C-alpha positions as CSV (number, residue, x, y, z in Angstrom):
1,M,102.2,117.6,82.1
2,L,104.7,116.4,84.6
3,D,102.0,116.1,87.3
4,V,100.0,113.8,85.0
5,L,103.1,111.7,84.3
6,V,103.7,111.3,88.0
7,I,100.1,110.2,88.5
8,L,100.3,107.7,85.7
9,L,103.5,106.2,87.0
10,R,102.1,106.0,90.5
11,L,99.1,104.1,89.1
12,A,101.3,101.7,87.1
13,Q,103.4,101.0,90.2
14,Y,100.3,100.4,92.4
15,G,98.9,98.0,89.8
16,G,102.2,96.1,89.6
17,A,102.6,96.0,93.4
18,V,99.1,94.6,93.9
19,V,99.9,91.7,91.5
20,L,103.3,91.1,93.0
21,L,101.9,90.6,96.5
22,G,98.3,89.5,96.2
23,T,98.6,87.1,93.3
24,P,101.4,84.8,94.5
25,L,99.8,84.7,98.0
26,F,96.6,83.7,96.4
27,L,98.4,80.9,94.5
28,L,99.7,79.7,97.8
29,Y,96.5,79.7,99.9
30,G,93.8,79.6,97.3
31,L,95.3,77.1,94.8
32,R,96.9,74.5,97.0
33,G,99.0,71.6,95.8
34,S,99.5,71.3,92.1
35,D,96.5,73.4,91.1
36,G,98.4,76.7,91.0
37,L,101.7,75.2,89.6
38,A,99.9,73.7,86.6
39,L,98.5,77.0,85.4
40,A,100.3,78.8,82.6
41,W,99.3,82.4,83.2
42,P,100.8,83.3,86.7
43,R,104.4,83.4,85.6
44,P,104.0,85.8,82.7
45,L,101.6,87.9,84.7
46,L,104.1,88.2,87.6
47,I,107.0,88.9,85.2
48,A,105.0,91.8,83.7
49,A,104.1,93.1,87.1
50,A,107.7,93.0,88.3
51,A,108.9,94.8,85.1
52,V,106.2,97.5,85.5
53,V,107.3,98.2,89.1
54,A,111.0,98.2,88.3
55,L,110.8,100.4,85.3
56,G,108.0,102.5,86.7
57,S,109.9,103.2,89.9
58,A,113.0,104.3,87.9
59,A,110.9,106.5,85.7
60,A,109.0,107.9,88.7
61,L,112.3,108.9,90.4
62,A,113.2,110.9,87.3
63,A,109.7,112.4,87.0
64,Q,109.5,113.4,90.7
65,T,112.9,115.0,90.4
66,A,111.8,116.9,87.4
67,V,108.7,118.2,89.3
68,M,110.9,119.4,92.1
69,A,113.5,120.9,89.7
70,G,110.8,122.6,87.6
71,S,111.5,120.9,84.3
72,I,112.5,117.6,82.7
73,T,115.8,119.0,81.5
74,E,116.7,120.2,85.0
75,G,115.4,117.0,86.7
76,L,117.5,114.7,84.6
77,K,120.8,116.4,85.6
78,P,123.0,114.3,87.7
79,A,123.1,116.9,90.5
80,A,119.3,117.0,90.8
81,L,119.0,113.2,90.7
82,G,121.9,112.9,93.2
83,Y,120.1,115.3,95.6
84,M,116.9,113.3,95.3
85,I,118.6,110.1,96.1
86,T,120.8,111.3,99.0
87,G,119.0,114.3,100.3
88,T,115.4,113.1,100.5
89,S,113.5,110.1,101.7
90,L,111.8,109.7,98.4
91,G,114.8,108.8,96.3
92,P,115.9,105.8,98.4
93,A,112.4,104.4,98.5
94,F,112.2,104.6,94.7
95,L,115.6,102.8,94.4
96,I,114.7,100.1,96.9
97,R,111.3,99.5,95.1
98,A,113.1,99.2,91.7
99,A,115.8,97.0,93.0
100,V,113.4,94.6,94.8
101,A,111.1,94.4,91.8
102,G,114.2,93.8,89.6
103,L,115.3,90.9,91.8
104,A,111.7,89.4,91.6
105,L,111.9,89.8,87.8
106,L,115.2,87.9,87.7
107,L,113.9,85.1,89.9
108,L,110.7,84.7,87.8
109,A,112.7,84.7,84.6
110,L,115.2,82.0,85.8
111,A,113.3,79.8,88.2
112,R,110.5,77.4,87.4
113,P,107.2,78.0,89.1
114,S,107.1,76.5,92.6
115,R,105.7,77.3,96.0
116,P,109.1,78.7,97.2
117,V,109.2,81.0,94.2
118,W,105.7,82.3,94.8
119,L,106.7,82.8,98.5
120,L,109.8,84.8,97.5
121,V,107.8,86.9,95.0
122,A,105.2,87.6,97.6
123,L,108.0,88.8,100.0
124,A,109.2,91.1,97.3
125,G,105.6,92.4,97.0
126,L,105.5,93.0,100.7
127,I,108.6,95.2,100.5
128,V,107.4,97.0,97.3
129,S,104.0,97.7,98.8
130,A,105.5,98.9,102.1
131,S,107.8,101.3,100.3
132,F,104.8,103.4,99.1
133,A,104.4,104.5,102.7
134,W,107.7,106.3,102.4
135,T,106.7,108.1,99.3
136,G,103.2,109.1,100.5
137,H,101.5,110.9,103.3
138,G,102.2,108.1,105.8
139,A,105.8,109.3,106.2
140,A,105.0,113.0,106.5
141,T,103.4,112.9,109.9
142,E,105.6,114.3,112.7
143,G,105.5,113.9,116.4
144,P,104.4,111.0,118.6
145,G,101.9,109.7,116.1
146,R,104.5,109.3,113.3
147,Y,105.1,105.6,113.6
148,V,101.4,104.9,114.3
149,H,100.5,106.6,111.0
150,L,103.3,105.0,109.1
151,T,102.4,101.5,110.4
152,A,98.7,102.1,109.5
153,A,99.8,103.2,106.0
154,I,101.9,100.1,105.4
155,L,99.1,97.8,106.7
156,H,96.6,99.6,104.4
157,S,98.9,99.0,101.4
158,W,99.4,95.3,102.3
159,A,95.7,94.6,102.8
160,A,94.7,96.3,99.6
161,A,97.3,94.4,97.6
162,V,96.2,91.0,99.2
163,W,92.6,91.7,98.2
164,L,93.1,93.2,94.8
165,G,95.9,90.8,93.7
166,A,93.6,87.9,94.5
167,L,90.8,89.6,92.7
168,A,93.0,89.8,89.5
169,A,93.8,86.1,89.8
170,L,90.2,85.1,90.3
171,L,89.1,87.1,87.3
172,I,91.8,85.4,85.1
173,L,90.7,82.0,86.4
174,T,87.1,82.8,85.5
175,L,87.9,84.3,82.1
176,R,90.3,81.4,81.1
177,R,87.7,78.8,81.9
178,R,87.9,77.3,78.4
179,P,87.5,74.5,77.8
180,A,85.4,74.0,80.9
181,T,85.9,70.7,82.7
182,P,84.5,69.4,86.0
183,D,88.0,69.6,87.5
184,S,88.6,73.2,86.4
185,D,85.2,74.3,87.8
186,R,86.0,72.6,91.1
187,V,89.4,74.4,91.2
188,L,87.6,77.7,90.7
189,H,85.2,76.9,93.5
190,R,88.0,75.9,95.9
191,A,89.9,79.1,95.0
192,L,86.8,81.2,95.8
193,H,86.2,79.4,99.0
194,G,89.9,79.7,100.0
195,F,89.8,83.4,99.4
196,S,86.7,84.1,101.5
197,G,88.5,84.1,104.9
198,V,91.5,86.0,103.6
199,G,89.3,88.5,101.9
200,T,87.4,89.2,105.1
201,A,90.6,89.7,107.1
202,S,91.9,92.1,104.4
203,V,88.7,94.2,104.5
204,A,88.9,94.3,108.3
205,V,92.5,95.6,108.2
206,L,91.6,98.1,105.4
207,V,88.8,99.5,107.5
208,L,90.8,99.8,110.7
209,S,94.0,101.2,109.1
210,G,91.8,103.5,106.9
211,L,90.3,105.0,110.0
212,I,93.7,105.6,111.6
213,N,95.0,107.2,108.4
214,S,91.9,109.4,108.2
215,W,92.5,110.5,111.8
216,F,95.8,111.9,110.7
217,L,94.9,113.1,107.2
218,V,91.5,114.6,108.0
219,G,90.8,114.5,111.7
220,P,87.4,114.5,113.5
221,D,87.3,118.3,113.7
222,R,87.8,118.8,109.9
223,L,85.2,116.4,108.4
224,A,83.7,119.3,106.4
225,G,86.9,119.2,104.4
226,L,85.7,115.9,102.8
227,L,83.3,118.0,100.7
228,T,85.2,121.3,100.4
229,T,88.8,120.3,99.5
230,P,90.2,118.4,96.4
231,Y,91.7,115.8,98.6
232,G,88.5,115.4,100.7
233,L,86.4,115.0,97.6
234,L,88.7,112.3,96.2
235,L,88.7,110.6,99.6
236,T,84.9,110.6,99.6
237,G,84.9,109.2,96.1
238,K,87.3,106.5,97.2
239,L,85.1,105.5,100.1
240,V,82.1,105.2,97.7
241,V,84.1,103.0,95.4
242,F,85.3,100.9,98.3
243,A,81.7,100.5,99.5
244,L,80.5,99.3,96.1
245,M,83.4,96.8,95.9
246,L,82.4,95.6,99.4
247,V,78.8,95.0,98.3
248,L,80.1,92.9,95.3
249,A,82.5,91.0,97.5
250,V,79.8,90.1,100.0
251,A,77.6,89.0,97.1
252,N,80.4,86.8,95.8
253,R,81.0,85.2,99.1
254,F,77.5,84.6,100.4
255,H,75.6,84.1,97.2
256,L,77.6,83.5,94.0
257,T,80.2,81.2,95.4
258,P,77.6,78.9,97.2
259,D,75.6,79.0,93.9
260,L,78.6,77.8,92.0
261,G,79.2,75.0,94.5
262,R,75.6,73.8,94.2
263,A,75.8,73.9,90.4
264,L,78.9,71.9,90.0
265,D,76.9,68.7,89.2
266,D,74.4,70.4,86.9
267,P,75.9,71.7,83.6
268,E,72.9,73.9,82.8
269,D,73.0,75.7,86.1
270,L,76.8,75.8,86.1
271,G,77.0,78.0,83.1
272,V,74.6,80.5,84.6
273,A,76.5,80.5,87.9
274,V,79.8,81.1,86.3
275,M,78.4,83.9,84.1
276,R,77.1,85.7,87.1
277,L,80.4,85.3,88.9
278,K,82.3,86.5,85.9
279,R,80.1,89.6,85.6
280,S,80.6,90.4,89.3
281,L,84.3,90.0,89.1
282,V,84.6,92.2,86.1
283,M,82.6,94.9,87.8
284,E,84.7,94.6,91.0
285,T,88.0,94.8,89.0
286,L,86.8,97.9,87.1
287,L,86.0,99.5,90.5
288,A,89.4,98.4,91.8
289,L,91.1,100.2,88.9
290,A,89.1,103.3,89.6
291,L,90.1,103.1,93.3
292,L,93.8,102.8,92.4
293,A,93.5,105.8,90.1
294,L,91.9,107.9,92.9
295,V,94.7,106.9,95.3
296,A,97.3,107.8,92.6
297,I,95.9,111.3,92.3
298,M,95.4,111.7,96.1
299,G,99.1,111.0,96.6
300,T,99.9,114.3,94.7
301,L,97.6,116.5,96.8
302,A,97.9,118.0,100.3
303,P,95.6,116.2,102.7
304,V,92.8,118.0,104.5
305,S,94.8,118.4,107.7
306,A,97.7,120.1,105.9
307,M,95.4,122.5,104.1
308,D,93.7,123.4,107.3
309,M,97.1,124.2,108.9
310,A,98.1,126.3,105.9
311,M,95.0,128.4,106.4
């Protein structure tokens, strides 16, 4: 039961972190000028994300302490919580994550939407996303490769958040296209076009950092573990989901977005183009949720390299 709670809290924090980093950045580079500031949905979405991260981090601290202590009752004792905070690297990471998300929540609640506000929220998202490396496998590596692995883990978290947070914003833009106007359709097309280069760079960083992470967590001489260990099977599943998302992303960039641009002056074709885009974004978002769920579970398991050493 506690393990399931830890996984669910990890998933909630991942989802919140993705929105905190990727969505405000998308508002800055994908919706330039007044386009992003005139929208009503970004502020409540970001407030919800900051609240989820802040509350989820505090709850995760208690849940992780309970797992280590053996029960919820023991885990909630001040001595156990104190040891987690002062005697491990996990506790401070949880506290920093909760504090930064709390500051972002306060800023969003008090300040009006503006480009400086989106920039500060994105900065909070950078810190929150990076903190996952200190509560995951990236911080467990010892020896000369420690900081290489840790850096790759941080870059992997950032690239994923930039991609998936923008995906969430694009989906909302598409779903809230009512009533449709020529201006709103052009805003959607500009947003898709603006994301294309950033999305490509994010994928490149994901692939490179993923290869480095896999070198430490699996290793070239333990590839069989991808099909014989729980962690390896989940990692294989994650790669399959990532590949499917990549196929959809390529279709969006090279087919659906150009089709939308060509259809902007034709109402009949425009409806079809938007419907295809909406369907693709919904599928990509569902795959993203599945990917985050797999990562949340993987974070609770020993990697292939650790299991090999134990044997």
